C-alpha atoms as a printed R data frame, in Angstrom:
    type eleno elety resid chain resno      x       y       z
1   ATOM     1    CA   MET     A     1 22.333  19.467   6.880
2   ATOM     2    CA   GLN     A     2 24.834  19.506   3.684
3   ATOM     3    CA   SER     A     3 28.442  18.167   4.416
4   ATOM     4    CA   ASN     A     4 30.784  16.182   1.837
5   ATOM     5    CA   GLY     A     5 28.215  15.809  -0.971
6   ATOM     6    CA   LYS     A     6 25.522  14.649   1.498
7   ATOM     7    CA   ILE     A     7 22.036  16.433   2.256
8   ATOM     8    CA   ILE     A     8 20.798  14.786   5.486
9   ATOM     9    CA   GLU     A     9 16.986  15.763   5.844
10  ATOM    10    CA   ARG     A    10 15.267  13.157   8.628
11  ATOM    11    CA   LYS     A    11 12.527  13.423  10.585
12  ATOM    12    CA   LYS     A    12 11.498  16.831   9.420
13  ATOM    13    CA   ASP     A    13  8.001  15.956   8.873
14  ATOM    14    CA   LEU     A    14  8.339  16.783   5.011
15  ATOM    15    CA   LEU     A    15  5.097  16.438   2.793
16  ATOM    16    CA   SER     A    16  6.848  17.404  -0.115
17  ATOM    17    CA   ILE     A    17 10.515  17.361  -1.274
18  ATOM    18    CA   GLY     A    18  9.941  21.325  -2.106
19  ATOM    19    CA   GLU     A    19  9.893  21.864   1.677
20  ATOM    20    CA   SER     A    20 13.372  21.259   2.345
21  ATOM    21    CA   GLU     A    21 15.438  24.509   2.312
22  ATOM    22    CA   GLU     A    22 18.657  22.173   2.259
23  ATOM    23    CA   ILE     A    23 17.480  20.815  -1.232
24  ATOM    24    CA   ASN     A    24 16.274  23.958  -2.369
25  ATOM    25    CA   SER     A    25 19.153  25.599  -1.543
26  ATOM    26    CA   ALA     A    26 21.392  22.663  -2.803
27  ATOM    27    CA   ALA     A    27 19.845  22.288  -6.444
28  ATOM    28    CA   GLN     A    28 20.894  26.195  -6.662
29  ATOM    29    CA   SER     A    29 23.943  26.230  -5.877
30  ATOM    30    CA   LYS     A    30 25.519  22.707  -5.913
31  ATOM    31    CA   ALA     A    31 23.120  19.556  -7.531
32  ATOM    32    CA   SER     A    32 26.101  17.897  -9.288
33  ATOM    33    CA   SER     A    33 27.824  17.362  -6.207
34  ATOM    34    CA   ILE     A    34 25.182  16.090  -4.612
35  ATOM    35    CA   VAL     A    35 25.838  11.893  -4.353
36  ATOM    36    CA   GLU     A    36 23.535  11.402  -1.093
37  ATOM    37    CA   ILE     A    37 20.075  12.018  -0.081
38  ATOM    38    CA   ASP     A    38 18.429  10.817   3.156
39  ATOM    39    CA   LEU     A    39 15.092  11.727   3.860
40  ATOM    40    CA   ALA     A    40 14.260   8.729   5.947
41  ATOM    41    CA   TYR     A    41 11.178   9.609   8.279
42  ATOM    42    CA   ASN     A    42  9.150  12.236   6.902
43  ATOM    43    CA   GLN     A    43  5.640  11.912   5.213
44  ATOM    44    CA   LEU     A    44  6.475  12.373   1.662
45  ATOM    45    CA   SER     A    45  4.603  10.156  -1.111
46  ATOM    46    CA   ASN     A    46  6.105  12.058  -3.867
47  ATOM    47    CA   ALA     A    47  9.636  12.645  -5.136
48  ATOM    48    CA   GLY     A    48  9.397  15.269  -7.507
49  ATOM    49    CA   GLY     A    49 12.241  17.778  -7.495
50  ATOM    50    CA   LEU     A    50 15.060  14.987  -7.273
51  ATOM    51    CA   ASP     A    51 15.617  15.091 -10.881
52  ATOM    52    CA   VAL     A    52 17.810  18.400 -10.141
53  ATOM    53    CA   PHE     A    53 20.476  15.805  -9.078
54  ATOM    54    CA   PRO     A    54 21.827  13.714 -11.749
55  ATOM    55    CA   ASN     A    55 24.688  12.130  -9.764
56  ATOM    56    CA   ILE     A    56 23.021  10.725  -6.627
57  ATOM    57    CA   LYS     A    57 24.489   7.579  -5.494
58  ATOM    58    CA   ILE     A    58 22.784   6.712  -2.291
59  ATOM    59    CA   LEU     A    59 19.216   7.559  -1.694
60  ATOM    60    CA   ILE     A    60 17.422   6.813   1.654
61  ATOM    61    CA   LEU     A    61 13.562   7.294   1.536
62  ATOM    62    CA   ASP     A    62 12.593   4.312   4.433
63  ATOM    63    CA   HIS     A    63  9.697   5.659   6.767
64  ATOM    64    CA   ASN     A    64  7.804   7.608   4.212
65  ATOM    65    CA   ASP     A    65  4.774   7.388   2.551
66  ATOM    66    CA   PHE     A    66  5.591   6.154  -0.792
67  ATOM    67    CA   THR     A    67  2.583   3.819  -2.333
68  ATOM    68    CA   SER     A    68  4.890   3.546  -5.739
69  ATOM    69    CA   ILE     A    69  8.079   4.974  -7.175
70  ATOM    70    CA   VAL     A    70  6.484   6.180 -10.513
71  ATOM    71    CA   SER     A    71  7.308  10.151  -9.551
72  ATOM    72    CA   LEU     A    72 11.092   8.808  -8.823
73  ATOM    73    CA   PRO     A    73 13.154  10.635 -11.588
74  ATOM    74    CA   SER     A    74 15.728   8.295 -13.783
75  ATOM    75    CA   LEU     A    75 18.996   8.553 -11.498
76  ATOM    76    CA   GLN     A    76 21.755   6.589 -13.942
77  ATOM    77    CA   LYS     A    77 24.717   6.519 -11.158
78  ATOM    78    CA   LEU     A    78 21.908   5.528  -8.177
79  ATOM    79    CA   GLU     A    79 23.734   2.310  -6.633
80  ATOM    80    CA   THR     A    80 21.860   2.213  -3.492
81  ATOM    81    CA   LEU     A    81 18.120   2.692  -2.896
82  ATOM    82    CA   SER     A    82 16.434   2.212   0.411
83  ATOM    83    CA   LEU     A    83 12.771   2.222   0.745
84  ATOM    84    CA   SER     A    84 11.574  -0.093   3.790
85  ATOM    85    CA   TYR     A    85  8.979   0.969   5.603
86  ATOM    86    CA   ASN     A    86  6.689   2.518   2.924
87  ATOM    87    CA   ALA     A    87  3.538   1.130   1.226
88  ATOM    88    CA   ILE     A    88  4.508  -0.266  -2.221
89  ATOM    89    CA   ARG     A    89  2.011  -3.093  -2.966
90  ATOM    90    CA   ASP     A    90  2.416  -3.614  -6.715
91  ATOM    91    CA   GLN     A    91  5.725  -5.709  -6.756
92  ATOM    92    CA   GLU     A    92  5.146  -5.946 -10.702
93  ATOM    93    CA   SER     A    93  5.073  -2.396 -11.604
94  ATOM    94    CA   PHE     A    94  8.053  -1.715  -9.171
95  ATOM    95    CA   LEU     A    95 10.523  -4.021 -10.246
96  ATOM    96    CA   PHE     A    96  9.718  -2.413 -14.260
97  ATOM    97    CA   GLN     A    97  9.899   0.848 -12.519
98  ATOM    98    CA   VAL     A    98 13.666   0.268 -10.883
99  ATOM    99    CA   SER     A    99 14.776  -1.769 -14.038
100 ATOM   100    CA   GLN     A   100 13.910   1.326 -16.126
101 ATOM   101    CA   LYS     A   101 15.011   4.195 -13.820
102 ATOM   102    CA   PHE     A   102 18.040   3.022 -12.256
103 ATOM   103    CA   PRO     A   103 20.404   0.773 -14.363
104 ATOM   104    CA   SER     A   104 23.433   0.844 -11.775
105 ATOM   105    CA   LEU     A   105 21.538  -0.148  -9.023
106 ATOM   106    CA   ARG     A   106 23.070  -2.661  -6.730
107 ATOM   107    CA   HIS     A   107 21.808  -2.227  -3.319
108 ATOM   108    CA   LEU     A   108 17.910  -2.752  -2.518
109 ATOM   109    CA   ASN     A   109 16.474  -2.225   0.651
110 ATOM   110    CA   VAL     A   110 12.587  -2.892   0.302
111 ATOM   111    CA   MET     A   111 11.785  -4.479   3.824
112 ATOM   112    CA   LYS     A   112  8.219  -3.739   5.493
113 ATOM   113    CA   ASN     A   113  6.340  -3.206   2.196
114 ATOM   114    CA   PRO     A   114  3.195  -4.687   1.361
115 ATOM   115    CA   MET     A   115  4.783  -6.120  -1.569
116 ATOM   116    CA   ASN     A   116  7.648  -7.743   0.285
117 ATOM   117    CA   PRO     A   117  6.284 -11.298   1.523
118 ATOM   118    CA   MET     A   118  9.543 -11.509   4.187
119 ATOM   119    CA   PHE     A   119  7.195 -12.504   7.108
120 ATOM   120    CA   ASP     A   120  4.584 -14.503   5.400
121 ATOM   121    CA   SER     A   121  6.971 -17.397   4.850
122 ATOM   122    CA   GLU     A   122 10.555 -18.333   4.182
123 ATOM   123    CA   GLU     A   123  9.740 -20.144   0.608
124 ATOM   124    CA   LYS     A   124  7.695 -16.712  -0.225
125 ATOM   125    CA   TYR     A   125 10.100 -14.864   0.257
126 ATOM   126    CA   GLU     A   126 12.823 -16.780  -1.630
127 ATOM   127    CA   VAL     A   127 10.726 -16.615  -4.636
128 ATOM   128    CA   PHE     A   128 10.188 -13.055  -4.367
129 ATOM   129    CA   ARG     A   129 14.070 -12.506  -3.677
130 ATOM   130    CA   ALA     A   130 14.695 -14.902  -6.679
131 ATOM   131    CA   THR     A   131 11.983 -12.811  -8.607
132 ATOM   132    CA   VAL     A   132 13.798  -9.578  -7.993
133 ATOM   133    CA   LYS     A   133 17.430 -10.948  -8.700
134 ATOM   134    CA   ILE     A   134 15.782 -11.733 -12.458
135 ATOM   135    CA   TRP     A   135 14.269  -8.533 -13.036
136 ATOM   136    CA   LEU     A   136 17.608  -6.977 -11.632
137 ATOM   137    CA   PRO     A   137 20.314  -9.261 -12.470
138 ATOM   138    CA   SER     A   138 23.258  -6.360 -11.259
139 ATOM   139    CA   LEU     A   139 21.792  -6.498  -8.051
140 ATOM   140    CA   ILE     A   140 24.463  -7.427  -5.126
141 ATOM   141    CA   THR     A   141 22.339  -7.231  -1.741
142 ATOM   142    CA   LEU     A   142 18.302  -7.285  -1.359
143 ATOM   143    CA   ASP     A   143 17.203  -5.992   2.085
144 ATOM   144    CA   GLY     A   144 20.602  -5.959   3.309
145 ATOM   145    CA   THR     A   145 21.609  -9.919   2.353
146 ATOM   146    CA   ASP     A   146 23.627 -11.233  -1.178
147 ATOM   147    CA   PHE     A   147 21.870 -13.871  -3.321
148 ATOM   148    CA   ALA     A   148 24.375 -16.947  -2.108
149 ATOM   149    CA   SER     A   149 21.257 -18.737  -0.658
150 ATOM   150    CA   ASN     A   150 19.212 -18.394  -3.305
151 ATOM   151    CA   GLN     A   151 20.745 -19.466  -6.539
152 ATOM   152    CA   ASP     A   152 18.723 -22.805  -6.868
153 ATOM   153    CA   MET     A   153 15.292 -20.997  -6.562
154 ATOM   154    CA   ILE     A   154 16.715 -18.388  -9.034
155 ATOM   155    CA   LYS     A   155 17.186 -21.262 -11.823
156 ATOM   156    CA   GLN     A   156 14.275 -22.916 -10.949
157 ATOM   157    CA   LYS     A   157 12.256 -19.716 -11.562
158 ATOM   158    CA   GLN     A   158 14.044 -18.448 -14.228
159 ATOM   159    CA   LYS     A   159 12.117 -19.469 -17.370
160 ATOM   160    CA   GLU     A   160  8.447 -18.754 -15.588
161 ATOM   161    CA   ILE     A   161  9.263 -15.183 -14.229
162 ATOM   162    CA   GLU     A   162 11.399 -14.063 -17.510
163 ATOM   163    CA   SER     A   163  8.645 -15.255 -19.263
164 ATOM   164    CA   LYS     A   164  6.053 -13.171 -16.761
165 ATOM   165    CA   LYS     A   165  8.593 -10.235 -17.052
166 ATOM   166    CA   GLN     A   166  8.240  -9.715 -20.842
167 ATOM   167    CA   LYS     A   167  4.377  -9.560 -20.266
168 ATOM   168    CA   VAL     A   168  4.509  -6.898 -17.296
169 ATOM   169    CA   VAL     A   169  7.225  -4.478 -19.661
170 ATOM   170    CA   GLN     A   170  5.036  -4.941 -22.595
171 ATOM   171    CA   GLN     A   171  1.824  -3.721 -20.263
172 ATOM   172    CA   GLU     A   172  3.527  -1.191 -17.991
173 ATOM   173    CA   SER     A   173  5.408   0.822 -21.043
174 ATOM   174    CA   LYS     A   174  1.699   1.504 -22.887
175 ATOM   175    CA   LYS     A   175  1.119   2.841 -19.450
176 ATOM   176    CA   PRO     A   176  1.394   6.735 -19.206
177 ATOM   177    CA   GLN     A   177  4.042   7.630 -16.578
178 ATOM   178    CA   LYS     A   178  2.186  10.230 -14.804
179 ATOM   179    CA   THR     A   179  3.475  11.487 -10.876
180 ATOM   180    CA   GLN     A   180  1.435  10.462  -8.286
181 ATOM   181    CA   LEU     A   181 -1.784  12.464  -7.788
182 ATOM   182    CA   THR     A   182 -3.021  10.959  -4.856
183 ATOM   183    CA   SER     A   183 -4.153  13.349  -2.206
184 ATOM   184    CA   ILE     A   184 -2.270  13.462   1.080
185 ATOM   185    CA   PRO     A   185 -5.129  12.486   2.946
186 ATOM   186    CA   GLU     A   186 -5.798   9.658   1.035
187 ATOM   187    CA   GLU     A   187 -2.108   8.776   1.218
188 ATOM   188    CA   LYS     A   188 -2.429   8.702   5.010
189 ATOM   189    CA   ALA     A   189 -5.451   6.652   5.172
190 ATOM   190    CA   ALA     A   190 -3.796   4.198   2.997
191 ATOM   191    CA   ARG     A   191 -0.277   4.422   4.967
192 ATOM   192    CA   ALA     A   192 -2.505   3.732   8.085
193 ATOM   193    CA   ALA     A   193 -3.778   0.428   6.938
194 ATOM   194    CA   ASP     A   194 -0.449  -0.737   5.899
195 ATOM   195    CA   LYS     A   195  1.139   0.076   9.613
196 ATOM   196    CA   LYS     A   196 -1.952  -1.473  11.050
197 ATOM   197    CA   LYS     A   197 -1.576  -4.462   8.727
198 ATOM   198    CA   ALA     A   198  2.344  -4.776   8.909
199 ATOM   199    CA   GLY     A   199  3.046  -3.799  12.442
200 ATOM   200    CA   ASN     A   200  5.054  -0.897  14.354
201 ATOM   201    CA   GLY     A   201  8.643  -0.790  14.338
202 ATOM   202    CA   ASP     A   202  9.221  -2.672  17.048
203 ATOM   203    CA   ASP     A   203  7.806  -5.577  15.724
204 ATOM   204    CA   LEU     A   204 10.331  -6.483  13.117
205 ATOM   205    CA   LEU     A   205 12.915  -8.142  15.325
206 ATOM   206    CA   ASN     A   206 10.081  -9.647  17.078
207 ATOM   207    CA   ASP     A   207  8.908 -11.372  13.695
208 ATOM   208    CA   LEU     A   208 12.786 -12.058  12.597
209 ATOM   209    CA   LYS     A   209 12.992 -13.963  15.913
210 ATOM   210    CA   LYS     A   210  9.509 -15.898  15.726
211 ATOM   211    CA   ASN     A   211 10.431 -16.977  12.162
212 ATOM   212    CA   ALA     A   212 14.177 -18.109  12.633
213 ATOM   213    CA   ALA     A   213 12.825 -20.426  15.630
214 ATOM   214    CA   GLY     A   214 10.228 -21.691  13.742
215 ATOM   215    CA   GLY     A   215 11.595 -25.058  13.092
216 ATOM   216    CA   LYS     A   216 12.616 -24.028   9.180
217 ATOM   217    CA   GLY     A   217 16.364 -24.467   9.684
218 ATOM   218    CA   LYS     A   218 19.004 -21.442   9.476
219 ATOM   219    CA   GLY     A   219 17.831 -19.740   6.243
220 ATOM   220    CA   THR     A   220 16.495 -16.698   5.011
221 ATOM   221    CA   PHE     A   221 15.746 -15.451   8.187
222 ATOM   222    CA   GLU     A   222 18.602 -15.694  10.183
223 ATOM   223    CA   PHE     A   223 20.571 -13.670   7.563
224 ATOM   224    CA   ASN     A   224 17.599 -10.827   7.755
225 ATOM   225    CA   GLN     A   225 18.132 -10.665  11.454
226 ATOM   226    CA   ARG     A   226 21.570  -9.601  11.280
227 ATOM   227    CA   ALA     A   227 20.814  -7.485   8.389
228 ATOM   228    CA   TYR     A   228 18.187  -5.938  10.738
229 ATOM   229    CA   LYS     A   229 20.669  -5.314  13.571
230 ATOM   230    CA   LYS     A   230 23.024  -3.614  11.363
231 ATOM   231    CA   TYR     A   231 20.305  -1.656   9.735
232 ATOM   232    CA   HIS     A   232 19.049   0.081  13.306
233 ATOM   233    CA   SER     A   233 22.610   0.562  14.012
234 ATOM   234    CA   SER     A   234 24.383   3.542  14.798
235 ATOM   235    CA   ARG     A   235 27.456   2.515  11.686
236 ATOM   236    CA   SER     A   236 27.203   4.022   8.163
237 ATOM   237    CA   LEU     A   237 24.638   3.666   5.886
238 ATOM   238    CA   LEU     A   238 25.962   1.365   3.697
239 ATOM   239    CA   GLU     A   239 27.147  -0.965   6.869
240 ATOM   240    CA   ARG     A   240 23.595  -0.840   8.254
241 ATOM   241    CA   ILE     A   241 22.229  -2.540   4.817
242 ATOM   242    CA   LEU     A   242 24.905  -4.902   3.788
243 ATOM   243    CA   LYS     A   243 25.746  -8.021   5.289
244 ATOM   244    CA   SER     A   244 29.765  -7.850   6.604
245 ATOM   245    CA   HIS     A   245 30.669 -10.685   4.576
246 ATOM   246    CA   SER     A   246 28.797  -9.302   1.329
247 ATOM   247    CA   GLU     A   247 30.182  -8.460  -2.055
248 ATOM   248    CA   GLY     A   248 28.524  -5.087  -1.532
249 ATOM   249    CA   ASN     A   249 31.312  -3.800   1.317
250 ATOM   250    CA   ARG     A   250 33.925  -2.869  -2.016
251 ATOM   251    CA   PHE     A   251 31.628  -0.037  -2.326
252 ATOM   252    CA   ILE     A   252 32.024   1.341   0.939
253 ATOM   253    CA   ARG     A   253 33.461   4.950   1.104
254 ATOM   254    CA   ASN     A   254 36.950   5.295   3.459
255 ATOM   255    CA   ASP     A   255 35.191   8.125   5.154
256 ATOM   256    CA   ASP     A   256 32.351   5.398   6.327
257 ATOM   257    CA   LEU     A   257 34.572   2.807   7.515
């Protein structure tokens, strides 16, 4: 479906972006006017074909089969990227790719990926958030919440992560940046394994409740429980992935209010 600069192709069982008639049509006639693309709930593992849309600001790839974002093109105007429920494992490579490809990114959602320790422990998740913020200093929200409660960890880990970041940048810069060539059956097998490990979608709120009640106080997990409710509501995209009191609400368009 196309409307007001948006392409929404959810639950179409797409194996590749080229299978979408809506995207093919828009690419030929009005690629520069497209600012939002929603491809959630498909079977995508490769983003080949999005490079014809240079003005994308919002890209939703939730519930797909991405193991990395190597195939995503550089999108200079992208502000919001949502990749929840995928199979991204390599945290360092992912952060390198994001830092290189999306200089305007403000809001990132990577819940329920193997690299995201949200449900391992609050301490691990706080370190993860600090790491992401140091890699992406212009980021306003991660997984629907701002970084107000992570400032101490960010300061504590600044030198350590910056040093590691430089090494990763040097290593990743030497690698050839090729499009993913993993076969569809292999991707599906890897995705099935990750789903088994992470649990199905209905487990997310239960996990959050369990961690929030685990005696560690009212910290990160309370915040993410609230983010979960917004993210799975019928409200607008940015309202779903952002906290209502976060600075990110400055970016909600009038027609989304």
